[in-house]
C-alpha positions in Angstrom: 37.9 68.5 30.7 34.6 67.4 29.1 36.3 67.6 25.7 39.0 65.3 27.0 36.4 62.8 28.3 34.7 62.8 25.0 37.8 60.9 23.7 36.5 57.9 25.6 33.8 57.6 22.9 36.3 57.4 20.1 37.7 54.1 18.7 40.9 56.0 18.0 41.5 56.4 21.7 39.2 54.0 23.9 40.9 50.6 23.0 44.3 52.0 23.7 43.0 53.5 27.0 41.5 50.2 28.1 44.6 48.2 27.1 46.9 50.5 29.0 44.6 50.5 32.0 44.4 46.7 32.2 48.2 46.4 31.7 48.8 48.8 34.6 46.3 47.0 36.7 47.9 43.6 36.1 51.4 44.9 36.7 50.5 46.2 40.1 48.2 43.4 41.2 50.9 40.9 40.5 53.8 43.0 41.9 52.1 44.1 45.1 50.5 40.7 45.8 54.0 39.2 45.6 55.9 41.9 47.6 53.2 42.2 50.3 53.1 38.4 50.8 56.9 38.1 51.0 57.3 41.1 53.3 54.5 40.0 55.7 54.8 36.2 55.5 58.4 35.3 54.6 60.8 38.0 56.0 60.8 39.3 59.6 63.3 42.3 59.6 63.2 45.7 58.1 66.5 45.4 56.3 65.5 42.2 54.4 62.0 43.6 53.6 63.5 46.8 52.2 66.0 44.8 50.2 63.4 42.5 48.7 61.1 45.5 47.9 64.0 47.3 46.2 65.1 44.1 44.3 61.6 43.7 42.9 61.4 47.3 41.9 64.9 47.2 40.3 64.1 44.0 38.3 60.9 45.5 36.9 62.8 48.7 35.9 65.9 47.1 34.4 64.4 46.1 31.0 63.5 49.8 30.5 67.2 50.6 30.8 68.3 47.7 28.6 65.7 47.5 25.9 64.0 50.9 25.5 66.2 51.8 22.5 65.1 48.7 20.7 61.4 49.2 21.6 61.6 52.8 20.4 63.0 51.7 17.0 60.3 49.1 16.6 57.6 51.5 17.5 58.7 54.0 14.9 59.5 51.5 12.2 56.5 49.1 12.6 52.8 49.4 13.0 52.2 50.3 16.6 48.9 48.5 16.8 50.5 45.3 15.6 53.2 45.6 18.3 50.5 46.0 20.9 49.0 42.7 19.8 52.3 40.9 20.1 53.0 42.4 23.6 49.6 41.6 25.0 49.8 38.0 23.7 53.2 37.7 25.6 51.5 39.0 28.7 49.3 36.0 28.8 52.3 33.6 28.9 54.1 35.7 31.5 51.1 35.8 33.8 50.8 32.0 33.6 54.3 31.8 34.9 53.5 34.4 37.6 50.4 32.5 38.6 52.4 29.3 39.1 54.9 31.2 41.3 52.0 32.7 43.4 50.5 29.3 43.8 53.8 27.7 45.0 54.5 30.5 47.5 50.9 30.2 48.9 51.4 26.4 49.2 54.7 26.8 50.9 56.4 24.7 48.2 60.0 25.7 47.5 59.5 29.2 48.7 63.1 30.3 48.5 64.4 27.9 45.8 61.5 27.9 43.3 58.6 30.2 44.1 60.5 33.5 44.7 62.9 33.1 41.8 59.9 32.2 39.5 58.0 35.3 40.7 61.0 37.5 40.2 61.5 36.1 36.7 57.9 36.8 35.8 58.2 40.3 37.2 61.3 40.9 35.1 59.4 39.6 32.0 56.5 42.0 32.8 59.2 44.8 32.8 60.1 43.7 29.3 56.4 43.7 28.4 56.0 47.3 29.7 59.2 48.4 28.0 57.9 47.6 24.6 54.4 49.0 25.3 55.7 52.2 27.0 56.8 54.2 23.9 53.6 53.2 22.1 51.1 54.4 24.6 52.4 58.0 24.3 53.8 58.0 20.7 50.5 56.7 19.2 48.5 59.6 20.6 49.8 62.3 18.2 49.1 59.9 15.4 45.5 59.2 16.4 44.5 62.5 18.1 44.3 66.1 16.9 47.0 68.5 18.1 44.6 70.1 20.6 43.6 66.7 22.0 47.1 65.4 22.8 47.5 67.0 26.3 43.9 65.8 27.2 44.6 62.3 25.9 47.9 62.2 27.8 46.2 63.3 30.9 43.5 60.6 30.5 46.1 57.9 29.9 48.0 59.0 33.1 44.8 59.3 35.1 43.6 55.9 33.9 47.0 54.4 34.6 47.0 55.5 38.2 43.3 54.5 38.7 44.4 51.0 37.4 47.4 51.1 39.8 45.0 52.0 42.5 42.6 49.1 41.8 45.5 46.6 41.4 47.1 47.8 44.6 44.0 47.7 46.7 43.0 44.3 45.4 46.5 42.9 46.1 46.1 43.9 49.8 42.7 42.4 50.3 42.3 39.2 48.3 44.0 35.9 49.0 47.1 35.3 47.0 45.6 32.3 45.2 42.8 34.6 44.0 45.4 37.0 42.7 46.9 34.2 40.7 43.6 33.6 38.9 42.9 37.3 38.4 46.1 38.1 36.7 45.5 35.5 34.0 41.9 36.7 33.3 43.1 40.3 33.1 45.8 39.4 30.6 43.2 37.6 28.4 40.9 40.6 28.5 43.8 43.0 27.8 44.7 41.0 24.7 41.1 41.3 23.4 41.1 45.1 24.0 44.5 45.4 22.3 43.2 43.9 19.1 40.7 46.7 18.8 43.4 49.5 18.6 43.2 51.0 15.1 46.3 50.6 12.8 49.1 53.1 13.4 51.6 52.4 10.6 55.1 53.8 10.6 55.5 57.3 9.3 59.1 56.7 8.3 60.6 55.1 5.3 62.0 51.6 6.0 65.3 51.7 7.9 67.4 48.9 9.4 66.9 48.2 13.2 70.0 48.1 15.4 69.6 45.1 17.6 72.8 45.9 19.6 71.2 47.1 22.7 74.2 49.0 24.2 75.2 50.8 21.0 71.6 51.6 20.1 70.9 52.9 23.6 73.9 55.2 23.6 73.1 56.5 20.1 69.4 57.1 21.0 70.1 59.0 24.3 72.9 61.0 22.6 70.7 61.8 19.7 67.9 63.1 22.0 69.7 64.7 24.9 71.7 67.1 22.9 68.4 69.0 22.3 68.3 71.3 25.3 64.5 71.3 25.8 64.4 67.5 25.6 67.4 67.2 27.9 65.7 69.4 30.6 62.4 67.6 30.3 63.9 64.1 30.5 66.1 65.0 33.4 63.2 66.5 35.3 61.0 63.4 34.7 64.0 61.2 35.7 64.6 62.9 39.0 60.8 62.7 39.7 60.8 58.9 39.2 63.9 58.5 41.3 61.9 60.1 44.1 58.9 58.0 43.3 60.9 54.7 43.2 62.4 55.3 46.6 58.9 56.1 48.0 57.4 52.9 46.6 60.2 50.8 48.0 59.8 52.3 51.4 56.0 51.9 51.7 55.7 48.2 52.7 58.5 48.2 55.3 57.5 51.6 56.6 53.9 50.5 57.1 54.9 47.3 58.8 57.7 48.5 61.0 57.0 52.2 61.7 53.2 52.4 61.6 53.0 48.7 62.8 50.0 48.1 60.5 48.8 45.2 58.4 49.5 44.8 54.7 46.1 46.3 53.8 47.4 49.7 55.1 50.4 49.4 52.7 47.9 48.9 49.9 46.0 51.9 51.1 49.1 54.0 50.9 49.8 53.0 47.4 46.2 53.6 46.5 46.2 57.1 48.0 49.4 57.8 45.9 47.6 56.6 42.8 44.5 58.7 43.5 46.7 61.7 43.9 48.5 61.2 40.6 45.1 60.9 38.9 43.8 64.1 40.5 46.9 65.9 39.6 46.8 64.7 36.0 43.2 66.0 35.5 43.8 69.2 37.5 46.9 70.3 35.4 45.0 69.7 32.2 42.3 72.0 33.4 44.8 74.7 34.5 46.7 74.6 31.3 43.5 74.5 29.1 45.1 72.0 26.7 48.3 74.0 26.2 51.5 72.0 26.7 53.6 74.0 29.1 56.0 73.5 32.1 54.9 76.8 33.8 53.4 75.0 36.8 56.1 72.3 37.1 58.6 74.0 39.4 55.9 75.0 42.0 54.3 71.5 41.7 57.5 69.7 42.6 58.3 72.1 45.4 54.9 71.4 46.8 55.6 67.7 46.5 58.8 68.1 48.5 57.1 70.0 51.3 54.4 67.3 51.5 57.2 64.6 51.8 58.7 66.6 54.7 55.3 66.8 56.4 54.8 63.1 55.8 58.2 62.5 57.5 57.3 64.4 60.6 53.9 62.6 61.0 55.7 59.2 60.7 58.3 60.3 63.2 55.7 61.0 65.9 53.6 58.0 65.1 53.1 55.8 68.2 53.7 52.1 67.5 51.1 49.5 68.3 51.6 47.4 71.5 54.3 44.7 71.2 53.2 41.8 69.1 50.1 43.6 67.7 49.5 45.1 64.2 46.9 47.8 63.4 44.1 46.6 61.1 42.9 48.8 58.3 40.0 49.8 60.5 42.3 50.5 63.4 44.6 52.7 61.2 41.6 54.7 59.8 40.5 55.3 63.4 43.9 56.5 64.5 44.1 60.3 65.2 47.2 60.7 63.0 45.8 58.7 60.0 44.0 61.7 58.4 47.0 64.1 58.5 49.3 61.3 57.3 47.0 60.4 54.4 46.6 64.1 53.4 50.4 64.5 53.3 50.6 61.5 51.0 47.8 62.7 48.9 49.5 66.0 48.5 52.8 64.3 47.5 51.1 62.4 44.7 48.7 65.2 43.5 51.6 67.6 43.1 53.6 64.8 41.4 50.8 64.3 38.8 50.7 68.0 38.2 54.4 68.0 37.6 54.9 65.0 35.4 51.9 64.9 33.0 52.7 68.1 31.0 56.3 66.9 30.6 55.2 63.7 29.0 53.0 65.6 26.7 55.9 67.9 26.0 58.1 65.0 24.8 55.6 63.9 22.2 54.5 67.2 20.9 57.8 69.1 20.4 59.2 66.5 18.0 58.0 65.2 14.7 55.4 62.5 15.0 57.7 60.0 13.4 60.2 60.5 16.2 57.9 60.5 19.1 58.4 56.8 20.1 62.1 57.1 20.1 62.0 60.3 22.2 59.8 58.4 24.7 62.2 55.5 24.6 65.2 57.7 25.3 63.3 59.2 28.2 62.5 55.7 29.5 66.2 54.8 29.4 67.2 57.8 31.5 64.2 57.4 33.8 64.9 53.8 34.4 68.6 54.5 35.1 67.5 57.1 37.7 65.0 54.6 39.2 67.7 51.9 39.5 70.0 54.4 41.2 67.1 55.3 43.5 66.6 51.6 44.3 70.3 51.1 45.0 70.3 54.1 47.2 67.4 52.7 49.2 69.3 49.4 49.6 72.5 51.1 50.5 70.9 53.4 53.1 69.1 50.5 54.7 72.3 48.4 54.9 74.0 51.5 56.5 71.3 51.4 59.1 69.4 54.6 58.1 65.7 54.2 59.0 63.0 54.5 56.3 61.6 57.6 58.2 65.0 59.4 57.9 65.3 58.4 54.2 62.1 60.4 53.6 64.0 63.7 54.3 66.7 62.8 51.7 64.0 62.0 49.2 62.4 65.5 49.8 65.8 67.2 49.0 65.8 65.5 45.6 62.8 67.6 44.6 65.0 70.8 44.7 67.2 69.9 41.6 64.0 68.6 40.0 62.4 72.0 40.4 65.6 73.7 39.1 65.4 71.6 35.9 61.7 72.3 35.4 62.3 76.1 35.9 65.0 76.0 33.2 62.7 74.1 30.9 59.9 76.6 31.4 62.2 79.6 30.7 63.7 77.9 27.6 60.2 77.3 26.3 59.2 80.9 26.7 61.7 81.7 24.0 62.3 80.5 20.4 63.7 77.2 21.4 60.3 75.5 21.5 59.0 77.1 18.3 
């Protein structure tokens, strides 16, 4: 672990770490400030709130599905550090649009006709921003780090990402929405400065034409990656994991408001606990594996995640609502006798999740040639985002059908079983000659 932390002293790692951290912070501050304000101040029924939360999640994910093939080609064919500079410059413009939307919705000006469409457009643009940055943050690691440092670097990136998600999520729940509008612009500016410090990472391939046909290139990229059994198993395992994660994130705001009858700060607390758990799991699995990239703990980790979701469901099911017309404050929630078991269940879900997913991301970038790492991550992003969009649509469909968010938790728990099966097959495959 100390060896991994020493990477934070290296210019070949620290600027990328800071840039990614600030990007994740900004994504989540903006998204959660928007969703929490709309759920608590604009809509007044569980179905509409779940629908909006799912729509916001789907719009952010959609660019990963559409543009990951292009982003992977660019990352492998161009200097990755240069692309980071372009992407972070675009973030400043996107956050200016988002800040205008937050200002309008706070002022009550054109809430449904201007403000919400503007906010959703900025969120979609941030999805595009993250689509082009995503392959780089993992693919650049094998290029800048030594082989024995890649798992530790991946773990630090994941832990830093979720610490940033934690900070952005907490802040979104406690600061006024007008303050969030200012903060997202400042963060984008600082992120651009950090991104300019990332050392050059030129292409390791000879120049090749880039296919700008997003459908054709996406199909070709996925087909060219998924026929490799070990990559197929890793990508499908990660995708099922994120399908589970997307449904949970969609459910949190309406669950907190309508089941736990608590204020929006508690919804932020839930997302914060989830982020802390992912960070803990990311560090813990690196310590268990001692820098060796392996899926040996993945099946047990995701089964543990599923059991914690079931436990979370049962605690939610027996939670007594607040008196009519009242909402639990953050202090009131913390003082509730069921708050600790509920929080521990959620922490277990995310800790096991971090232990599951981090080695698989490291696996994607270390079992292929360095010149192919970005495209492998991009193919993973396409399949992941497709699974997350399906998860979002399932959440919308189940809500329209009248299934409560508490019952949906049980269905989410069952999804961890095929996830564990995929991970077990990956582990067994990589014990043999397939991974050598």
